[in-house]
Backbone as ProteinMPNN parsed JSONL, in Angstrom:
{"seq_chain_A": "XXXXXXXXXXXXXXXXXXXXXXXXXXXXXXXXXXXXXXXXXXXXXXXXXXXXXXXXXXXXXXXXXXXXXXXX", "coords_chain_A": {"N_chain_A": [[-12.792, 0.952, -0.335], [-11.469, -2.102, -1.05], [-9.201, -4.627, 0.26], [-8.376, -6.271, -1.737], [-5.757, -6.518, -4.032], [-4.698, -6.258, -7.374], [-2.86, -8.643, -9.393], [-0.774, -7.08, -10.676], [-0.614, -4.984, -9.055], [0.385, -6.009, -6.774], [2.805, -7.12, -7.662], [3.957, -4.56, -8.031], [4.186, -3.666, -5.499], [6.102, -5.489, -4.688], [8.295, -4.687, -6.338], [8.732, -2.122, -5.225], [9.709, -2.55, -2.797], [12.143, -3.791, -3.421], [13.409, -1.971, -5.138], [13.566, 1.24, -6.744], [10.828, 1.743, -8.352], [9.784, 3.893, -9.885], [11.339, 4.634, -11.912], [10.854, 3.134, -14.026], [9.258, 2.375, -17.012], [7.06, 0.814, -17.086], [5.47, 1.051, -14.827], [2.396, 1.865, -13.557], [0.46, 4.764, -13.261], [-2.036, 4.797, -11.892], [-2.188, 2.329, -10.483], [-0.105, 2.909, -8.643], [-1.188, 5.055, -7.331], [-3.382, 3.74, -6.035], [-2.092, 1.965, -4.313], [-0.833, 3.793, -2.69], [-3.125, 5.214, -1.604], [-4.375, 3.205, -0.377], [-2.635, 2.685, 1.816], [-0.248, 1.08, 1.385], [1.909, 1.896, 0.282], [4.239, 4.532, 0.425], [5.397, 7.993, -0.332], [8.968, 8.336, -0.294], [11.459, 9.53, 1.802], [13.388, 12.225, 0.678], [16.109, 12.143, 0.574], [16.649, 9.442, 0.604], [17.121, 8.34, -1.75], [15.239, 6.964, -3.148], [12.058, 7.019, -4.744], [9.469, 5.866, -3.614], [8.365, 3.975, -0.767], [7.783, 0.816, 1.05], [5.026, 0.631, 3.157], [4.311, -0.47, 6.74], [2.109, -1.832, 6.481], [2.108, -2.558, 3.826], [4.438, -4.196, 3.699], [3.522, -6.248, 5.389], [1.488, -7.068, 3.926], [2.6, -8.434, 1.704], [4.176, -10.275, 3.015], [2.211, -12.033, 4.232], [1.342, -13.011, 1.977], [3.403, -14.544, 1.131], [5.142, -13.412, -0.55], [8.485, -12.906, -1.153], [11.125, -10.592, -0.567], [14.223, -9.325, -1.846], [16.894, -9.308, 0.226], [19.363, -8.479, -0.077]], "CA_chain_A": [[-11.757, 0.319, -1.132], [-11.116, -3.378, -0.476], [-7.837, -5.015, 0.299], [-7.994, -7.041, -2.843], [-5.052, -5.996, -5.014], [-4.611, -6.931, -8.582], [-1.44, -9.216, -9.507], [0.011, -5.882, -11.184], [-0.392, -4.037, -7.941], [1.179, -6.866, -5.885], [4.192, -7.1, -8.358], [4.472, -3.18, -8.002], [4.621, -3.725, -4.077], [7.502, -6.16, -4.562], [9.273, -3.813, -6.863], [8.992, -0.941, -4.332], [10.536, -3.211, -1.759], [13.461, -4.217, -3.934], [14.249, -0.915, -5.785], [12.72, 2.396, -7.062], [9.978, 1.464, -9.603], [9.416, 5.116, -10.667], [12.28, 4.838, -12.961], [10.657, 2.092, -14.973], [8.08, 2.888, -17.733], [5.711, 0.018, -16.828], [4.668, 1.546, -13.613], [1.179, 2.483, -13.907], [0.177, 5.666, -12.067], [-3.342, 4.416, -11.33], [-1.828, 1.314, -9.493], [0.682, 3.382, -7.553], [-2.006, 5.848, -6.577], [-4.181, 3.027, -5.353], [-1.279, 1.513, -3.287], [-0.575, 4.837, -1.597], [-4.349, 5.568, -0.951], [-4.806, 2.003, 0.49], [-1.736, 2.751, 2.877], [0.554, -0.021, 1.3], [3.183, 2.39, 0.066], [4.356, 6.006, 0.542], [6.584, 8.693, -0.738], [10.107, 8.052, 0.559], [12.041, 10.728, 2.136], [14.144, 12.53, -0.661], [17.565, 11.761, 0.846], [17.045, 8.051, 0.502], [17.374, 7.886, -3.3], [14.07, 6.103, -3.749], [10.864, 7.82, -4.695], [8.552, 5.247, -2.725], [8.776, 2.83, 0.072], [6.69, 0.249, 1.529], [4.609, 0.935, 4.641], [4.232, -1.65, 7.432], [0.827, -2.649, 5.694], [2.48, -3.184, 2.516], [5.273, -5.358, 4.0], [2.806, -7.114, 6.128], [0.607, -7.913, 2.808], [3.658, -9.196, 0.88], [4.678, -11.321, 4.023], [1.029, -12.794, 4.397], [1.192, -13.745, 0.58], [4.691, -15.271, 0.734], [6.165, -12.899, -1.654], [9.726, -12.487, -0.529], [11.936, -9.616, -1.105], [15.634, -9.532, -1.828], [17.334, -8.465, 1.288], [20.777, -8.029, -0.472]], "C_chain_A": [[-11.476, -1.009, -0.423], [-9.689, -3.567, -0.512], [-7.344, -5.818, -0.885], [-7.138, -6.288, -3.904], [-4.808, -6.896, -6.211], [-3.132, -7.693, -8.55], [-0.41, -8.034, -9.837], [0.47, -5.051, -9.931], [0.545, -4.739, -6.896], [2.622, -6.954, -6.422], [4.816, -5.576, -7.912], [4.849, -2.994, -6.579], [5.959, -4.215, -3.932], [8.562, -5.267, -5.117], [9.549, -2.552, -5.961], [9.805, -1.373, -3.228], [11.886, -3.479, -2.187], [14.175, -3.073, -4.513], [13.183, 0.206, -6.094], [12.044, 2.127, -8.392], [9.593, 2.849, -10.432], [10.304, 5.414, -11.868], [12.137, 3.91, -14.187], [9.298, 2.583, -15.66], [6.988, 2.155, -17.417], [5.019, 0.355, -15.685], [3.546, 2.36, -13.961], [0.741, 3.5, -12.767], [-1.064, 5.318, -11.308], [-3.058, 3.378, -10.217], [-1.116, 1.972, -8.295], [-0.325, 4.386, -6.766], [-2.899, 5.081, -5.56], [-3.32, 2.368, -4.039], [-1.075, 2.643, -2.249], [-1.887, 5.104, -0.879], [-4.65, 4.341, 0.046], [-3.555, 1.878, 1.783], [-0.606, 1.544, 2.646], [1.938, 0.543, 0.881], [3.105, 3.991, 0.34], [5.577, 6.704, -0.045], [7.674, 8.449, 0.264], [10.715, 9.393, 0.718], [13.242, 11.116, 0.934], [15.663, 12.071, -0.452], [17.758, 10.253, 0.548], [17.403, 7.498, -0.995], [16.34, 7.178, -3.874], [13.007, 7.152, -3.668], [9.794, 7.203, -3.756], [9.114, 4.235, -1.902], [7.761, 2.201, 0.591], [6.359, 0.747, 2.9], [4.608, -0.395, 5.369], [3.191, -2.567, 6.97], [1.199, -3.153, 4.604], [3.44, -4.353, 2.718], [4.473, -6.519, 4.589], [1.96, -8.021, 4.999], [1.532, -8.824, 2.142], [3.86, -10.454, 1.791], [3.553, -12.38, 4.134], [1.004, -13.746, 2.835], [2.402, -14.598, 0.261], [5.539, -14.683, -0.187], [7.243, -12.196, -0.76], [10.325, -11.252, -1.239], [13.272, -9.868, -1.004], [16.222, -8.599, -0.584], [18.898, -8.123, 1.11], [20.884, -6.553, -0.727]], "O_chain_A": [[-11.253, -0.981, 0.788], [-8.968, -2.831, -1.185], [-6.147, -6.042, -1.067], [-7.707, -5.478, -4.635], [-4.723, -8.118, -6.091], [-2.306, -7.335, -7.711], [0.699, -8.037, -9.303], [1.587, -4.558, -9.774], [1.369, -4.095, -6.248], [3.564, -6.86, -5.635], [5.974, -5.448, -7.514], [5.777, -2.221, -6.341], [6.837, -3.652, -3.278], [9.609, -5.075, -4.498], [10.655, -2.018, -6.044], [10.589, -0.571, -2.721], [12.788, -3.405, -1.353], [15.405, -3.053, -4.467], [12.022, 0.066, -5.709], [12.66, 2.28, -9.447], [9.129, 2.776, -11.57], [10.049, 6.298, -12.686], [12.94, 3.836, -15.117], [8.387, 3.098, -15.01], [5.898, 2.727, -17.431], [3.88, -0.098, -15.568], [3.669, 3.417, -14.579], [0.667, 3.177, -11.582], [-1.102, 5.556, -10.101], [-3.607, 3.503, -9.123], [-1.416, 1.69, -7.135], [-0.196, 4.463, -5.544], [-3.173, 5.557, -4.458], [-3.828, 2.285, -2.921], [-1.153, 2.399, -1.045], [-1.864, 5.225, 0.346], [-5.128, 4.542, 1.163], [-3.648, 0.976, 2.616], [-0.083, 1.06, 3.65], [2.97, -0.107, 1.046], [2.036, 4.589, 0.449], [6.635, 6.103, -0.23], [7.435, 8.359, 1.468], [10.528, 10.29, -0.104], [13.894, 10.22, 0.397], [16.307, 11.65, -1.413], [18.877, 9.82, 0.273], [17.88, 6.392, -1.253], [16.452, 6.765, -5.028], [12.969, 8.009, -2.784], [9.179, 8.019, -3.068], [10.164, 3.661, -2.191], [6.716, 2.844, 0.691], [7.2, 1.199, 3.677], [4.874, -1.41, 4.726], [3.278, -3.794, 7.015], [0.695, -4.224, 4.266], [3.327, -5.376, 2.042], [4.76, -7.676, 4.282], [1.773, -9.237, 5.055], [1.204, -10.006, 2.034], [3.713, -11.579, 1.313], [3.886, -13.565, 4.133], [0.69, -14.932, 2.725], [2.43, -15.295, -0.754], [6.538, -15.254, -0.623], [7.077, -11.288, 0.055], [10.01, -10.967, -2.394], [13.625, -10.627, -0.102], [16.02, -7.389, -0.484], [19.566, -7.589, 1.995], [21.964, -6.06, -1.051]]}, "name": "protein", "num_of_chains": 1, "seq": "XXXXXXXXXXXXXXXXXXXXXXXXXXXXXXXXXXXXXXXXXXXXXXXXXXXXXXXXXXXXXXXXXXXXXXXX"}
């Protein structure tokens, strides 16, 4: 597996960083599986209220690409 992600997968990473994308119909299971398999995202702890969270690799990837996340 290469580190080349599609635009949809990068957008999904941004969504994971900002809110829970599992509640949105446009989430593609294949893209999510690739992000998890690649170490960019992982299931969140159940008490967090979110299904997925960014890993350090996912956050670093977005930072390198200049994709900012809302910190609010």
